[in-house]
C-alpha positions as CSV (number, residue, x, y, z in Angstrom):
1,M,10.9,28.2,45.8
2,K,13.7,26.2,47.3
3,P,14.2,27.4,50.9
4,S,18.0,29.1,50.6
5,L,20.6,30.1,54.0
6,L,22.2,33.4,55.1
7,I,25.0,32.8,56.9
8,L,26.0,35.9,59.0
9,A,29.8,36.9,58.9
10,A,30.8,40.2,59.0
11,G,31.4,40.2,63.1
12,I,34.8,41.4,64.6
13,G,35.5,38.5,67.3
14,S,36.7,40.8,70.0
15,R,37.0,37.9,72.8
16,Y,38.5,35.7,70.7
17,G,41.5,37.7,69.1
18,G,41.3,37.2,64.9
19,I,38.6,37.2,62.4
20,K,37.0,33.5,63.4
21,Q,35.0,33.0,60.7
22,L,37.8,32.4,58.3
23,D,39.5,30.2,61.3
24,A,40.5,26.3,59.6
25,F,39.3,23.7,61.9
26,G,39.2,20.9,59.5
27,P,42.5,18.4,58.2
28,G,41.6,19.9,54.5
29,G,41.7,23.9,56.5
30,E,37.5,24.1,56.3
31,T,36.7,26.2,58.4
32,L,33.1,26.0,60.1
33,M,31.2,27.6,57.5
34,D,32.3,24.7,54.9
35,Y,30.7,22.3,57.7
36,S,27.1,23.7,57.8
37,I,27.8,24.3,53.8
38,Y,27.8,19.9,53.4
39,D,25.2,19.3,55.9
40,A,23.0,22.1,54.4
41,K,23.5,21.0,50.7
42,N,22.9,17.3,52.1
43,A,19.5,18.3,53.7
44,G,19.0,20.1,50.1
45,F,19.6,23.7,50.4
46,D,21.5,24.5,47.4
47,K,21.9,28.3,47.4
48,V,23.9,30.6,50.4
49,T,24.3,34.2,50.8
50,F,27.1,35.5,53.0
51,V,26.9,39.0,55.1
52,I,30.4,40.2,55.2
53,R,32.3,42.7,55.6
54,K,33.9,45.0,52.9
55,A,37.4,44.7,54.8
56,I,37.3,41.1,54.6
57,E,35.5,40.6,51.5
58,K,39.0,39.5,49.3
59,D,40.3,37.2,52.4
60,F,36.8,35.8,52.8
61,K,36.7,34.8,49.0
62,E,40.1,33.4,48.8
63,I,40.1,31.7,51.5
64,L,36.4,30.3,51.0
65,A,34.4,30.8,48.1
66,R,37.0,29.7,45.4
67,R,36.7,26.2,46.6
68,L,32.6,26.3,46.8
69,E,31.6,27.9,43.5
70,D,31.2,25.0,41.5
71,K,29.2,23.2,44.7
72,I,26.5,25.7,45.4
73,E,25.4,29.0,44.1
74,I,26.8,32.1,46.1
75,H,25.7,35.4,46.4
76,Y,27.6,38.2,48.7
77,V,25.9,41.4,50.9
78,F,28.1,43.7,52.9
79,Q,26.8,44.9,56.4
80,E,28.8,48.4,57.2
81,L,27.8,50.5,59.9
82,E,26.9,53.2,57.5
83,D,23.9,51.1,56.0
84,I,21.2,53.3,58.0
85,P,18.0,54.5,57.0
86,Q,18.3,58.7,56.0
87,G,18.1,61.1,58.9
88,F,19.8,58.7,60.7
89,Q,23.9,58.8,61.7
90,V,26.7,57.0,62.9
91,P,28.3,57.6,66.2
92,P,31.6,58.7,65.5
93,D,33.5,56.6,68.6
94,R,31.2,53.6,67.2
95,V,33.2,50.2,65.7
96,K,30.7,47.5,66.6
97,P,28.3,46.0,64.3
98,W,24.6,46.9,64.6
99,G,24.1,43.8,65.1
100,T,22.5,40.8,63.8
101,G,18.8,42.3,63.4
102,H,20.6,44.6,61.2
103,A,23.0,41.8,59.4
104,V,19.6,39.9,58.3
105,L,18.0,43.4,57.3
106,S,21.1,43.9,55.0
107,A,20.4,40.8,52.6
108,A,16.7,41.7,52.1
109,D,17.6,42.5,48.1
110,A,19.0,39.2,48.0
111,I,16.3,37.1,48.7
112,Q,13.0,36.4,47.7
113,E,12.5,32.7,49.7
114,P,12.1,30.8,53.0
115,F,16.0,31.6,54.4
116,L,17.6,29.8,57.6
117,V,20.2,32.4,59.4
118,L,22.5,31.1,60.8
119,N,26.0,31.9,62.3
120,A,29.6,31.4,60.9
121,D,31.6,30.7,63.9
122,D,29.2,27.9,64.8
123,F,29.0,24.4,64.3
124,Y,25.3,23.0,64.0
125,G,25.4,19.3,63.1
126,A,23.2,17.8,59.9
127,E,20.2,16.8,61.8
128,S,19.7,20.8,62.4
129,F,20.1,21.7,58.5
130,K,17.6,18.3,58.1
131,I,14.8,20.1,60.6
132,A,14.8,23.5,59.2
133,F,14.6,22.7,55.3
134,D,12.0,20.3,56.0
135,Y,10.3,23.3,58.1
136,L,11.0,25.7,55.4
137,S,10.0,23.9,52.4
138,S,6.3,23.9,54.3
139,L,6.2,28.2,53.9
140,Q,5.2,30.5,51.3
141,N,6.6,33.7,50.9
142,D,4.2,35.4,52.3
143,D,3.5,32.8,55.7
144,R,4.2,34.7,58.7
145,K,5.4,31.8,60.4
146,Y,9.8,31.4,61.4
147,C,11.2,29.0,63.5
148,I,14.3,28.7,65.5
149,I,16.2,25.4,66.2
150,G,16.6,24.7,69.6
151,Y,19.1,23.3,71.5
152,E,19.8,21.8,74.8
153,L,21.4,24.3,77.1
154,A,24.3,22.1,78.9
155,K,25.7,21.3,75.6
156,T,26.3,25.0,74.5
157,L,28.7,26.0,77.4
158,S,32.2,27.0,77.0
159,K,35.0,25.3,79.6
160,H,37.0,28.2,78.8
161,G,34.2,30.9,80.7
162,P,30.6,33.0,80.7
163,V,29.0,33.0,76.9
164,S,25.9,34.9,75.8
165,R,22.6,32.6,75.3
166,A,19.3,33.5,74.5
167,I,17.2,31.0,76.3
168,C,13.5,29.8,74.5
169,E,10.2,30.1,76.8
170,T,7.4,27.8,74.8
171,D,4.0,27.5,74.6
172,S,2.2,23.4,75.3
173,H,2.3,23.7,71.4
174,G,6.5,24.8,71.2
175,N,5.6,28.0,70.0
176,L,7.4,30.5,71.1
177,V,6.5,32.8,73.9
178,Q,9.8,34.7,74.6
179,I,13.2,35.4,74.1
180,V,15.0,35.5,77.3
181,E,18.8,36.7,77.0
182,C,21.4,35.6,79.5
183,L,24.7,37.7,79.0
184,K,26.9,35.8,81.0
185,I,25.4,32.1,82.1
186,W,28.2,29.0,82.6
187,E,28.3,25.9,84.6
188,Q,29.7,26.2,88.7
189,D,29.6,23.4,91.0
190,G,27.6,21.2,88.5
191,Q,24.7,23.9,88.2
192,I,24.0,26.1,85.1
193,V,24.4,29.5,86.5
194,Y,23.4,33.0,85.2
195,E,24.5,36.6,86.5
196,D,21.5,39.4,86.2
197,D,22.2,42.5,87.8
198,G,25.6,41.4,90.3
199,K,22.7,38.4,91.8
200,I,24.2,34.4,90.4
201,I,20.9,32.6,89.8
202,N,20.7,28.9,89.1
203,V,18.7,27.9,85.9
204,M,16.2,25.1,86.9
205,G,16.5,22.5,84.2
206,D,17.8,22.2,80.9
207,P,15.5,24.7,78.6
208,L,16.5,25.3,75.1
209,V,18.2,27.8,73.9
210,S,18.9,29.6,70.5
211,M,21.8,29.6,68.9
212,N,21.2,31.7,66.0
213,M,20.1,29.6,63.8
214,M,16.7,30.7,62.8
215,G,14.1,30.2,59.5
216,F,12.0,33.3,58.3
217,T,10.4,33.6,55.5
218,P,10.9,37.2,53.4
219,S,7.7,39.0,55.5
220,I,10.6,39.1,58.8
221,F,12.2,41.8,55.9
222,N,9.6,44.5,56.6
223,Q,9.4,43.7,60.3
224,L,13.6,44.7,60.6
225,R,13.2,47.7,59.2
226,D,10.1,49.0,60.9
227,R,12.1,47.8,64.1
228,F,15.3,48.6,63.1
229,E,14.4,52.4,63.0
230,K,13.0,52.5,66.2
231,F,15.7,51.4,67.8
232,L,17.9,53.8,66.5
233,K,15.2,56.8,67.3
234,E,15.6,54.9,71.1
235,S,19.7,53.8,71.1
236,G,21.3,54.3,67.9
237,K,24.1,57.1,69.8
238,N,24.4,54.6,72.2
239,I,27.9,53.0,70.9
240,K,27.5,49.5,72.3
241,A,23.8,49.2,71.6
242,E,22.9,46.1,69.0
243,F,20.0,45.7,66.9
244,L,19.1,41.6,67.5
245,L,17.3,38.8,66.8
246,P,16.2,37.5,69.8
247,N,14.7,41.4,70.5
248,V,13.0,41.4,67.6
249,L,11.3,38.1,67.8
250,N,10.5,39.2,71.5
251,D,8.1,41.6,69.7
252,V,7.0,40.3,66.8
253,V,5.3,37.4,69.3
254,R,4.0,40.5,72.0
255,N,2.5,41.8,69.2
256,K,1.2,38.5,67.5
257,E,2.6,39.5,64.6
258,A,4.4,35.9,63.5
259,V,4.1,32.6,65.5
260,V,7.8,31.2,66.0
261,K,8.3,27.7,66.3
262,V,10.8,26.5,68.3
263,L,12.4,23.4,66.8
264,P,14.4,20.9,69.2
265,S,17.7,19.5,67.7
266,R,19.8,16.4,69.1
267,A,22.6,17.3,67.2
268,K,25.9,18.2,68.5
269,W,26.5,21.7,68.8
270,F,29.6,23.8,69.2
271,G,31.5,27.2,68.5
272,V,34.4,29.5,69.0
273,T,34.0,32.3,71.8
274,Y,37.5,32.2,73.2
275,P,40.9,31.0,71.9
276,E,41.2,28.6,74.4
277,D,38.0,26.5,72.2
278,R,39.8,26.2,69.2
279,K,41.5,23.3,70.5
280,N,38.0,21.6,71.3
281,V,36.2,22.5,68.0
282,I,39.5,20.9,66.4
283,A,39.3,17.9,68.0
284,N,35.2,17.4,67.9
285,I,35.6,17.3,64.0
286,R,38.6,15.1,64.1
287,K,35.5,12.9,66.5
288,L,33.4,13.5,63.6
289,I,35.1,11.9,60.8
290,E,36.2,9.5,62.8
291,E,33.4,7.9,63.1
292,G,32.9,8.6,59.2
293,R,30.3,11.4,59.6
294,Y,32.7,13.4,57.2
295,P,35.1,12.9,54.8
296,E,39.0,13.6,55.5
297,K,38.7,16.1,52.6
298,L,35.2,17.7,53.0
299,W,35.2,19.0,49.4
300,E,37.7,16.8,47.9
301,N,34.9,14.6,45.1
C-alpha cells in the first residue's frame, strides 16, 4: 500500500493568538497545509487524514477541504479531551489537548498503511516529502522501522522569541539514540543556547532536530495505546502534562521495540510560533514563488 499523510491540525496555538493552521499565507489564500499537500502529492502521496477538533470542523472544511476534495483522498478524525480509555477522567480544569502522541492515536482506525505525520502549521519543503515517501514506500505494515526527517537546528529558530526543539542524537548508522527536548532555545550573540533548570547552556555544533515530521507503520498504534494509559496513570491529573511523540520514541528506542532512522533534509523549514512570524512566512513563500518552485495560485490548474 502507498504511504499516506497524517496532518495534526487540532492544536490551539496559544502563543499565536488564533487558529494558525487555517491562516492564509499564500497569495491565493493558501494555508501552510496547502503547500505541504502540494509537495506531498508531487512526491507520490495520494491520501491525507486530518486530525482536527470538532470545534473547528466547519471552518476547516469551508476553508481547506473544498479546494482539495478533487485533488487528494481526504479523511477526518477528531482529537478530543474526552477520548481517553475507560477508567480515566479528564481533570475539570484541563483545556490543553493531550499532545501529539494522543493526536496520532486518534487516527488508529483510519490508517492501515505506513504514514507520515506532520504539523499543520509548519512548512517542510518538497525535498523532505520525497525523502519520507521513498523511505516509507519500502516498509511493510508490521515493520517496526520508523523515521524522523531531521532539520538543521540553526535553520529552525524564530527571531521573535524562544522555541521548543527536539534535538536528535544518533549512532554511527543514523539511527536514533534519544531525543532531547529543549523547551526554550534561541540564538544569542551568534550562539545557539537553551535554558535548563534556570541555567543558559550553549548548544554544541549544529545538530539535527525533529519538527514533528515522522514516519511510522501501523505498529505504532499499539505502542501508543500502552504508553498513553501509563501516561494517564502517572500524569493524567496534571492539567499541563502532554503525551508527546518524542517521549514515545525515546521509550520505544530505549526498549528496543523499533528502529528510528533520522533522515537529514536540506529543505528549508519555517513556521509560525509567534504572531510576528507571520510576516516572515509570507515573505518566504513569496520568494519561493518568484524562484518558480510554486505557482502563484497553488490549486488553479
